N, CA, C and O of each residue as an XYZ file, in Angstrom:
716
protein
N      -0.062     -2.084    -26.352
C      -1.510     -2.109    -26.337
C      -2.069     -3.550    -26.216
O      -3.283     -3.644    -26.035
N      -1.272     -4.775    -26.301
C      -1.841     -5.853    -26.078
C      -1.904     -6.043    -24.720
O      -2.922     -6.447    -24.158
N      -0.925     -5.789    -24.185
C      -0.767     -5.859    -22.721
C      -1.999     -5.158    -21.636
O      -2.428     -5.704    -20.620
N      -2.449     -3.682    -22.226
C      -3.719     -3.617    -21.725
C      -4.970     -4.281    -21.883
O      -5.716     -4.752    -21.025
N      -5.066     -4.245    -23.021
C      -5.955     -5.342    -23.469
C      -5.924     -6.589    -22.408
O      -6.998     -6.735    -21.823
N      -4.825     -7.576    -22.027
C      -4.963     -8.174    -21.936
C      -5.222     -7.737    -19.859
O      -5.537     -8.638    -19.082
N      -5.025     -6.430    -19.433
C      -4.813     -6.179    -18.366
C      -6.870     -5.767    -18.463
O      -7.835     -6.348    -17.966
N      -6.810     -5.136    -18.912
C      -8.386     -4.887    -18.946
C      -9.167     -5.992    -18.796
O     -10.137     -5.989    -18.038
N      -8.750     -7.209    -19.629
C      -9.573     -8.380    -19.174
C      -9.185     -9.203    -18.189
O      -9.908    -10.168    -17.938
N      -7.975     -8.995    -17.435
C      -8.144     -9.672    -15.771
C      -8.648     -8.829    -15.072
O      -9.582     -9.220    -14.373
N      -8.353     -7.748    -15.002
C      -9.394     -6.885    -13.585
C     -10.692     -6.794    -13.808
O     -11.300     -6.127    -12.971
N     -11.435     -7.341    -14.841
C     -12.482     -7.239    -14.762
C     -13.295     -8.747    -14.440
O     -14.333     -9.023    -13.839
N     -12.090     -9.688    -15.285
C     -12.843    -11.197    -14.981
C     -11.878    -11.912    -13.218
O     -12.161    -12.633    -12.262
N     -11.103    -11.381    -13.551
C     -10.595    -11.772    -11.506
C      -9.740    -10.311    -11.049
O      -8.509    -10.293    -11.068
N     -10.282     -9.511    -10.779
C     -10.411     -8.244     -9.830
C      -9.883     -8.875     -8.846
O      -8.681     -8.832     -9.109
N     -10.064     -9.682     -7.456
C      -9.077     -9.975     -6.899
C      -7.759    -10.291     -7.086
O      -6.825     -9.647     -6.608
N      -7.673    -11.158     -7.692
C      -6.342    -11.898     -8.079
C      -5.571    -11.200     -8.822
O      -4.375    -11.388     -8.600
N      -5.849    -10.375     -9.716
C      -5.265     -8.888    -10.570
C      -5.090     -8.188     -9.738
O      -3.957     -7.765     -9.969
N      -5.522     -7.619     -8.649
C      -4.876     -6.869     -7.819
C      -3.992     -7.125     -6.773
O      -3.221     -6.215     -6.470
N      -3.918     -8.744     -5.828
C      -2.949     -9.529     -5.715
C      -1.821     -9.010     -5.876
O      -1.088     -8.334     -5.155
N      -1.737     -9.528     -7.244
C      -0.765     -9.765     -8.103
C      -0.008     -8.736     -8.606
O       1.105     -9.027     -9.046
N      -0.534     -7.098     -8.648
C      -0.375     -6.055     -8.859
C       0.357     -5.469     -7.731
O       1.402     -4.822     -7.802
N      -0.452     -5.835     -6.465
C      -0.303     -4.980     -5.048
C       1.133     -5.473     -4.668
O       2.080     -4.751     -4.357
N       1.112     -7.167     -4.770
C       2.468     -7.693     -4.391
C       3.528     -7.308     -5.237
O       4.579     -7.726     -4.752
N       3.675     -6.818     -6.076
C       4.671     -6.797     -7.023
C       4.924     -5.652     -6.914
O       6.115     -5.339     -6.900
N       3.880     -4.595     -6.797
C       4.657     -2.797     -6.314
C       5.165     -3.017     -4.837
O       5.919     -2.296     -4.184
N       4.634     -4.048     -4.527
C       4.916     -4.242     -2.565
C       6.461     -4.114     -2.872
O       7.260     -3.198     -2.673
N       6.591     -5.422     -3.456
C       8.087     -5.781     -3.976
C       9.003     -4.974     -4.079
O      10.062     -4.766     -3.487
N       8.277     -4.392     -5.197
C       9.554     -3.438     -6.101
C      10.065     -2.115     -5.244
O      11.235     -1.761     -5.386
N       9.289     -1.472     -4.459
C       9.299     -0.388     -3.297
C       9.883     -0.964     -2.495
O      10.480     -0.069     -1.896
N      10.184     -2.053     -1.963
C      11.428     -2.355     -0.853
C      12.473     -2.886     -1.643
O      13.519     -2.929     -0.996
N      12.591     -3.342     -2.899
C      13.855     -2.973     -3.809
C      14.423     -1.921     -3.318
O      15.336     -1.652     -2.538
N      13.422     -1.225     -4.169
C      14.041      0.193     -4.170
C      14.700      0.881     -3.045
O      15.795      1.443     -3.065
N      13.799      0.744     -1.968
C      14.385      0.749     -0.608
C      15.691      0.243     -0.375
O      16.268      0.813      0.551
N      16.257     -0.560     -0.879
C      17.268     -0.940     -0.634
C      17.681     -0.951     -0.943
O      18.640     -1.419     -0.329
N      18.145     -0.425     -2.901
C      19.130     -0.467     -3.721
C      19.435      1.236     -3.271
O      20.522      1.530     -2.773
N      18.485      2.174     -3.478
C      18.277      3.619     -3.454
C      18.805      4.439     -2.397
O      19.684      5.293     -2.282
N      17.946      3.872     -1.664
C      17.159      4.788     -0.382
C      18.666      4.030      0.960
O      19.385      4.889      1.470
N      18.861      2.931      1.240
C      19.698      2.392      1.908
C      20.951      2.412      1.656
O      22.000      2.648      2.255
N      20.372      1.905     -0.074
C      21.888      2.639     -0.846
C      23.495      1.386     -0.548
O      24.721      1.493     -0.532
N      22.156     -0.024     -0.309
C      22.868     -1.557     -0.446
C      23.603     -1.940     -2.026
O      22.880     -1.655     -2.980
N      24.281     -2.246     -2.195
C      24.974     -3.573     -2.966
C      24.310     -4.173     -3.695
O      23.249     -4.406     -3.116
N      24.315     -4.634     -4.811
C      23.600     -6.009     -5.071
C      23.411     -6.693     -4.551
O      22.305     -7.143     -4.255
N      25.120     -7.254     -4.035
C      25.335     -8.171     -3.505
C      24.864     -8.552     -1.747
O      25.107     -9.555     -1.077
N      24.153     -7.360     -1.420
C      23.950     -7.396     -0.045
C      22.270     -7.166      0.339
O      21.728     -7.210      1.444
N      21.488     -6.821     -1.454
C      20.160     -6.683     -1.022
C      19.531     -7.976     -0.492
O      19.809     -9.084     -0.951
N      18.502     -7.718      0.689
C      17.892     -8.901      1.444
C      17.059     -9.207      0.413
O      16.509     -8.261     -0.150
N      16.811    -10.456     -0.010
C      15.308    -11.147     -0.937
C      15.006    -11.588     -0.348
O      14.638    -12.568     -0.996
N      14.762    -11.785      0.622
C      14.128    -12.098      1.468
C      13.145    -11.921      1.926
O      12.052    -12.487      1.915
N      13.882    -10.408      2.702
C      12.772     -9.068      2.898
C      12.031     -8.520      1.616
O      10.829     -8.276      1.718
N      12.646     -8.323      0.474
C      12.136     -7.869     -0.985
C      10.376     -8.680     -0.437
O       9.309     -8.210     -0.043
N      11.070    -10.516     -0.794
C       9.948    -11.112     -0.712
C       9.091    -11.069      0.081
O       7.956    -11.265     -0.353
N       9.264    -10.786      1.623
C       8.136    -10.823      2.819
C       7.360     -9.658      2.514
O       6.137     -9.624      2.654
N       8.237     -8.451      1.988
C       7.251     -6.853      1.837
C       6.268     -7.339      0.481
O       5.213     -6.762      0.220
N       6.780     -8.445     -0.289
C       5.853     -8.264     -1.646
C       4.788     -8.759     -1.140
O       3.753     -8.143     -1.396
N       4.677    -10.054     -0.239
C       4.000    -11.124      0.066
C       2.791    -10.401      1.617
O       1.880    -11.050      2.131
N       3.027     -9.591      1.836
C       2.233     -8.247      2.888
C       1.237     -7.590      1.446
O       0.044     -7.795      1.221
N       1.885     -7.047      0.918
C       1.175     -6.611     -0.417
C       0.372     -7.397     -1.142
O      -0.569     -6.795     -1.659
N       0.442     -8.621     -1.363
C      -0.559     -9.968     -2.003
C      -1.794     -9.909     -0.813
O      -3.000     -9.934     -1.059
N      -1.195     -9.829      0.473
C      -2.517     -9.258      1.446
C      -3.103     -8.100      1.351
O      -4.318     -8.191      1.523
N      -2.659     -6.874      1.113
C      -3.354     -5.729      1.089
C      -4.224     -5.572     -0.434
O      -5.109     -4.745     -0.652
N      -3.807     -6.399     -1.205
C      -4.001     -5.925     -2.684
C      -5.536     -6.482     -3.238
O      -6.068     -6.111     -4.284
N      -6.256     -7.739     -1.993
C      -7.446     -7.959     -2.364
C      -8.170     -7.398     -1.733
O      -9.311     -7.135     -2.114
N      -7.590     -6.999     -0.355
C      -8.340     -5.729      0.359
C      -8.652     -4.643      0.062
O      -9.647     -4.026      0.444
N      -7.756     -4.273     -0.716
C      -8.644     -3.158     -1.476
C      -9.265     -3.061     -2.694
O      -9.499     -2.058     -3.369
N      -9.508     -4.222     -2.901
C     -10.451     -4.691     -3.817
C     -11.548     -4.476     -3.502
O     -12.384     -4.334     -4.394
N     -11.926     -4.379     -2.154
C     -13.145     -4.880     -1.617
C     -13.359     -3.461     -1.124
O     -14.546     -3.141     -1.054
N     -12.300     -2.357     -0.697
C     -12.450     -1.781      0.602
C     -13.286     -0.879     -0.733
O     -14.423     -0.503     -0.449
N     -12.754     -0.529     -2.166
C     -13.153      0.277     -3.162
C     -14.981      0.372     -3.498
O     -15.876      1.214     -3.556
N     -14.726     -1.410     -3.688
C     -15.968     -1.522     -3.629
C     -17.298     -1.381     -2.681
O     -18.493     -1.261     -2.952
N     -16.695     -1.437     -1.667
C     -17.706     -0.860     -0.314
C     -17.570      0.274     -0.188
O     -18.560      0.748      0.369
N     -16.711      1.120     -0.458
C     -16.368      2.818     -0.545
C     -17.668      3.009     -1.317
O     -18.541      3.562     -0.649
N     -18.052      2.641     -2.733
C     -19.116      2.690     -3.910
C     -20.609      3.037     -3.288
O     -21.463      3.763     -3.797
N     -20.697      2.082     -1.650
C     -21.969      2.021     -1.650
C     -21.788      3.906     -0.583
O     -22.655      3.803      0.285
N     -21.327      4.829     -0.463
C     -21.764      5.848     -0.201
C     -22.088      6.926     -1.484
O     -22.283      8.141     -1.500
N     -22.047      5.850     -2.589
C     -22.298      6.821     -3.435
C     -21.837      6.651     -5.378
O     -21.527      5.472     -5.550
N     -21.794      6.959     -5.901
C     -20.963      6.642     -7.357
C     -21.403      8.124     -7.767
O     -20.423      8.480     -8.421
N     -21.964      8.797     -7.769
C     -21.506     10.378     -8.502
C     -20.450     10.796     -7.805
O     -20.075     10.425     -6.693
N     -19.832     11.867     -8.775
C     -18.872     12.620     -8.809
C     -19.407     14.124     -7.973
O     -19.205     15.249     -8.432
N     -20.145     13.824     -6.620
C     -20.512     15.048     -6.393
C     -19.757     15.505     -5.043
O     -19.989     14.724     -4.121
N     -19.111     16.322     -4.783
C     -18.301     17.056     -4.054
C     -18.638     16.205     -2.321
O     -17.785     15.848     -1.509
N     -20.042     16.097     -2.216
C     -20.661     15.550     -0.486
C     -20.087     14.260     -0.811
O     -19.385     13.946      0.150
N     -20.041     13.257     -1.804
C     -19.859     11.128     -1.753
C     -18.363     11.680     -2.075
O     -17.544     10.918     -1.562
N     -17.791     12.681     -2.708
C     -16.223     12.405     -2.968
C     -15.707     12.442     -1.620
O     -14.951     11.558     -1.219
N     -16.296     14.022     -0.443
C     -15.810     14.002      0.251
C     -15.762     12.545      1.703
O     -14.943     12.236      2.569
N     -16.943     12.091      1.329
C     -17.343     11.111      2.394
C     -16.326      9.934      2.287
O     -15.992      9.243      3.249
N     -15.898      9.791      1.087
C     -15.101      8.365      0.195
C     -13.769      8.743      0.677
O     -13.129      7.802      1.146
N     -13.160      9.950      0.679
C     -12.064     10.397      1.585
C     -11.842     10.472      2.298
O     -10.668     10.231      2.578
N     -12.983     10.981      3.529
C     -12.862     11.020      4.728
C     -13.075      9.481      5.540
O     -12.682      9.258      6.685
N     -13.793      8.497      4.654
C     -13.833      7.490      5.329
C     -12.517      6.610      5.278
O     -11.970      6.106      6.259
N     -12.033      6.499      3.721
C     -11.003      5.956      3.568
C      -9.842      6.839      4.623
O      -9.707      6.404      5.766
N      -9.285      7.682      4.329
C      -7.885      8.469      5.355
C      -8.448      7.882      7.016
O      -7.575      7.279      7.640
N      -9.623      8.011      7.620
C     -10.019      7.622      8.665
C     -10.079      6.354      9.339
O     -10.071      6.061     10.534
N     -10.145      5.651      8.253
C     -10.237      4.250      8.644
C      -9.233      3.284      7.747
O      -8.049      3.344      8.079
N      -9.510      2.554      6.839
C      -8.447      2.077      6.041
C      -7.144      2.790      6.048
O      -6.365      1.926      6.448
N      -6.723      3.462      5.915
C      -5.271      4.407      6.059
C      -4.766      4.044      7.090
O      -3.662      3.532      6.901
N      -5.210      4.094      8.534
C      -4.674      3.953      9.199
C      -4.583      2.081      9.877
O      -3.594      1.483     10.302
N      -5.415      1.800      9.795
C      -5.815      0.116      9.658
C      -4.040     -0.075      8.821
O      -2.917     -0.202      9.309
N      -4.520     -0.016      7.471
C      -3.245     -0.832      6.050
C      -1.943     -0.737      6.574
O      -1.191     -1.711      6.610
N      -1.456      1.030      7.220
C      -0.368      1.010      7.490
C       0.236      0.516      8.970
O       1.388      0.106      9.108
N      -0.700      0.621     10.007
C      -0.353     -0.069     10.703
C      -0.051     -1.303     10.453
O       1.035     -1.611     10.944
N      -0.800     -2.496      9.642
C      -0.608     -3.344      9.269
C       0.655     -3.680      8.710
O       1.175     -4.785      8.862
N       1.215     -2.634      7.993
C       2.060     -3.280      7.156
C       3.214     -2.825      8.323
O       3.896     -3.849      8.356
N       3.627     -2.193      8.979
C       4.629     -1.928     10.461
C       4.359     -2.771     10.979
O       5.365     -3.270     11.483
N       3.384     -3.378     11.218
C       3.459     -4.566     12.033
C       3.683     -6.077     11.204
O       4.154     -7.018     11.842
N       3.369     -6.222      9.953
C       3.865     -7.374      9.651
C       4.928     -7.627      9.244
O       5.432     -8.734      9.051
N       5.500     -6.231      9.024
C       7.116     -5.984      8.554
C       7.929     -6.506      9.585
O       8.838     -7.219      9.158
N       7.881     -6.368     10.837
C       8.107     -6.362     11.840
C       8.282     -7.784     12.460
O       9.263     -8.311     12.984
N       6.696     -8.347     12.174
C       6.859    -10.020     12.377
C       7.612    -10.665     11.600
O       8.174    -11.670     12.035
N       7.760    -10.350     10.589
C       8.386    -10.768      9.473
C       9.834    -11.146      9.933
O      10.336    -12.270      9.931
N      10.384     -9.985     10.319
C      11.438     -9.684     10.605
C      11.970    -10.671     11.768
O      13.057    -11.236     11.887
N      11.169    -10.675     12.335
C      11.607    -11.703     13.567
C      11.100    -11.123     14.980
O      11.258    -11.684     16.064
N      10.678    -10.312     14.835
C      10.380     -9.127     16.206
C       9.492     -9.793     17.117
O       8.580    -10.591     16.902
N       9.944     -9.306     18.169
C       7.907    -10.271     19.115
C       7.704     -8.479     19.450
O       8.307     -7.407     19.402
N       5.962     -9.304     19.926
C       5.555     -7.782     20.252
C       5.854     -6.635     21.065
O       5.386     -5.546     20.733
N       6.918     -6.792     22.574
C       7.216     -5.598     22.874
C       8.059     -4.418     21.790
O       8.276     -3.209     21.713
N       8.410     -6.013     20.877
C       9.848     -4.710     19.773
C       8.837     -3.726     19.181
O       8.819     -2.496     19.128
N       7.711     -5.012     18.602
C       6.820     -3.957     17.623
C       6.158     -3.379     18.103
O       5.792     -2.399     17.454
N       5.551     -3.550     19.512
C       4.842     -1.856     20.187
C       5.803     -0.786     20.482
O       5.532      0.292     21.010
N       6.947     -1.191     20.090
C       8.041      0.120     20.318
C       8.195      0.717     19.176
O       7.970      1.912     18.990
N       8.664     -0.230     18.179
C       8.348      0.228     16.762
C       7.181      1.108     16.525
O       7.405      2.208     16.020
N       5.797      0.729     16.860
C       4.528      1.101     16.425
C       4.864      2.587     17.177
O       4.946      3.537     16.398
N       5.044      2.842     18.456
C       4.950      4.108     18.592
C       5.744      5.151     17.916
O       5.381      6.319     17.775
N       6.786      4.672     17.533
C       8.377      5.388     17.308
C       7.727      6.085     16.133
O       7.676      7.297     15.925
N       7.155      4.928     15.277
C       6.736      5.384     13.651
C       5.699      5.187     12.793
O       5.814      5.008     11.581
N       4.240      5.233     13.690
C       3.100      5.293     13.369
C       2.496      6.512     13.545
O       1.583      6.674     12.735
N       2.687      7.563     14.409
C       2.406      8.873     13.657
C       2.818      8.990     13.252
O       2.452      8.143     12.437
N       4.015      9.653     12.590
C       5.079      9.809     11.274
C       4.880      9.260     10.503
O       5.774      9.757      9.818
N       4.387      8.462      9.774
C       4.075      7.761      9.136
C       2.097      8.134      8.513
O       1.438      8.081      7.475
N       1.959      8.407      9.622
C       0.054      9.086      9.114
C      -0.059     10.264      9.086
O      -0.899     10.690      8.294
N       0.654     11.194      9.848
C       0.761     12.422      9.229
C       1.782     12.880      7.690
O       1.723     14.055      7.329
N       2.755     11.785      6.796
C       3.188     11.330      5.968
C       1.900     11.632      4.839
O       1.796     12.637      4.135
N       1.014     10.521      4.885
C       0.663      9.781      4.668
C      -0.804     10.600      4.354
O      -1.532     10.481      3.368
N      -0.983     11.532      5.633
C      -2.456     12.808      5.349
C      -1.670     13.709      4.020
O      -2.349     14.147      3.091
N      -0.705     13.835      4.063
C       0.385     14.803      2.886
C       0.078     14.287      1.876
O       0.255     15.126      0.993
N      -0.410     13.077      1.323
C      -0.457     12.346      0.452
C      -1.545     12.189     -0.181
O      -2.050     12.681     -1.191
N      -1.856     11.347      0.649
C      -3.361      9.885      0.470
C      -4.319     10.673     -0.349
O      -4.544     10.418     -1.532
N      -5.110     12.046      0.600
C      -6.271     12.638      0.101
C      -6.288     13.479     -0.729
O      -7.335     14.125     -0.778
N      -5.259     13.822     -1.659
C      -4.831     14.517     -2.948
C      -5.080     13.358     -3.702
O      -6.112     13.350     -4.373
N      -3.969     11.883     -3.737
C      -4.642     11.203     -4.981
C      -5.948     10.451     -4.720
O      -6.503      9.960     -5.703
N      -6.597     10.278     -3.315
C      -7.719      9.708     -3.694
C      -8.748     10.797     -4.304
O      -9.743     10.504     -4.967
N      -8.448     11.747     -4.057
C      -9.291     12.721     -4.834
C      -9.799     12.288     -6.592
O     -10.788     11.884     -7.203
N      -8.163     12.753     -6.872
C      -8.211     12.614     -8.294
C      -8.180     10.716     -8.755
O      -8.190     10.232     -9.887
N      -8.143     10.010     -7.439
C      -8.934      8.354     -7.988
C     -10.306      8.305     -8.426
O     -10.736      7.958     -9.526
N     -11.303      8.938     -6.799
C     -12.496      8.743     -7.229
C     -13.379      9.696     -8.175
O     -14.519      9.331     -8.461
N     -12.835     10.996     -8.700
C     -12.879     11.451     -9.454
C     -13.169     10.709    -11.206
O     -14.082     10.406    -11.974
N     -11.983     10.714    -11.117
C     -11.875      9.802    -12.602
C     -11.367      8.586    -13.303
O     -11.569      8.179    -14.447
N     -10.370      7.924    -11.928
C     -10.619      6.445    -12.667
C     -11.555      5.769    -12.249
O     -12.120      5.846    -11.158
N     -11.795      4.915    -13.319
C     -13.123      3.819    -13.227
C     -13.025      2.489    -12.240
O     -12.111      1.680    -12.399
N     -13.891      2.344    -11.352
C     -13.762      1.443    -10.175
C     -12.715      0.338    -10.500
O     -11.908     -0.025     -9.643
N     -12.742     -0.207    -11.795
C     -12.311     -1.543    -11.460
C     -10.335     -1.245    -11.589
O      -9.355     -1.989    -11.626
N     -10.563      0.257    -11.618
C      -8.616      0.181    -12.005
C      -8.034      1.424    -10.928
O      -6.963      1.990    -11.146
N      -8.866      1.736     -9.800
C      -8.945      2.310     -8.600
C      -7.796      1.503     -8.055
O      -7.063      2.361     -7.564
N      -7.127      0.103     -7.833
C      -6.068     -0.464     -6.700
C      -4.896     -0.073     -7.812
O      -3.809      0.233     -7.322
N      -5.004     -0.052     -9.223
C      -3.935      0.567    -10.293
C      -3.599      1.462     -9.833
O      -2.632      1.583     -9.080
N      -4.508      2.468    -10.281
C      -4.204      3.976    -10.050
C      -3.111      4.104     -8.372
O      -1.972      4.501     -8.127
N      -4.295      3.497     -7.517
C      -3.067      3.954     -5.945
C      -1.668      2.876     -6.344
O      -0.586      3.427     -6.551
N      -1.719      2.074     -6.392
C      -0.203      0.938     -6.337
C       0.607      2.052     -7.311
O       1.783      2.234     -6.994
N       0.141      2.750     -8.365
C       1.446      3.463     -9.312
C       1.630      4.513     -8.251
O       2.768      4.631     -7.798
N       0.757      5.230     -7.827
C       1.727      6.170     -6.361
C       2.286      5.177     -5.159
O       3.477      5.183     -4.850
N       1.594      4.571     -4.699
C       2.395      3.537     -4.370
C       3.540      3.153     -3.744
O       3.995      3.167     -2.600
N       3.971      2.699     -5.164
C       5.428      2.694     -5.566
C       6.516      3.469     -4.927
O       7.716      3.232     -4.794
N       5.794      4.422     -4.582
C       6.971      5.572     -3.707
C       6.337      5.495     -2.485
O       7.185      5.515     -1.593
N       5.373      5.426     -2.120
C       4.892      4.965     -0.405
C       5.877      3.769      0.242
O       6.604      3.536      1.208
N       5.276      3.077     -1.225
C       5.940      1.131     -0.263
C       7.203      1.705     -0.199
O       7.533      1.492      0.968
N       8.294      2.423     -0.848
C       9.916      2.429     -0.917
C       9.978      2.825      0.707
O      10.718      2.245      1.501
N       8.867      4.158      1.138
C       8.830      4.757      2.102
C       8.734      3.805      3.448
O       9.661      3.618      4.236
N       7.625      3.337      3.520
C       7.099      2.651      4.177
C       8.500      1.512      4.570
O       9.121      1.717      5.613
N       8.841      0.523      3.793
C       9.574     -0.484      3.435
C      10.785      0.449      4.747
O      11.077      0.247      5.926
N      11.181      1.485      3.697
C      12.466      2.251      5.114
C      12.042      2.144      6.263
O      12.777      1.487      7.000
N      10.878      2.648      6.829
C      10.613      3.012      7.834
C      10.550      1.888      8.939
O      10.962      1.973     10.095
N       9.939      0.813      8.322
C       9.449     -0.323      9.070
C      10.761     -1.145      9.442
O      11.005     -1.500     10.595
N      11.679     -1.441      8.216
C      12.521     -1.837      8.489
C      13.761     -1.437      9.250
O      14.578     -2.178      9.796
N      13.734      0.596      9.144
C      14.679      1.235     10.011
C      15.077      0.894     11.361
O      14.262      0.908     12.283
N      16.676      0.492     11.567
C      17.228      0.397     12.634
C      17.482     -1.393     12.762
O      17.969     -1.952     13.744
N      17.104     -1.933     11.750
C      16.961     -3.435     11.695
C      15.988     -4.046     12.801
O      14.823     -3.658     12.721
N      16.218     -4.720     13.569
C      15.228     -5.318     15.415
C      15.139     -4.195     15.641
O      16.154     -3.508     15.528
N      13.918     -3.602     16.037
C      13.266     -2.972     16.796
C      13.808     -3.111     18.469
O      13.683     -4.233     18.959
N      14.383     -2.048     19.324
C      14.792     -2.300     20.441
C      13.667     -3.199     21.597
O      14.043     -3.473     22.737
């Protein structure tokens, strides 16, 4: 209970920093789970630098999400079907492609790939990632915009994002360096 009180204080007092830390943590955890569970790496084979790099991508995404949800509230704060539909549409048509593309690009940059390799990786994976994203995130965001108070929306998204981060980590890292 003390943790939730402390978290509420931090999310109200330091929303950008709180979202930076929690999103970085969840991205790093997602990569660690991707390596250990999906890729079935043994503890000695975990690429800890890859995990730190993926966590740093999350640290960049967290503050962006804070500001994004505040911006979406300019479309309205009432829970009406038109307002929720606008928020979800704008979120999925603008933020989702940018964030997913940025994660795919940054993970390959951190891997040492050059632009032609990154471009090939995007051509191979971006559409698949976006189609998968559209199966999950509109429903998540419907719940998020209707039920979750604004200051907790990044946290709510990060809970679901743990599974999404596992997927993104695996897709972005699959095949090692792109050809």
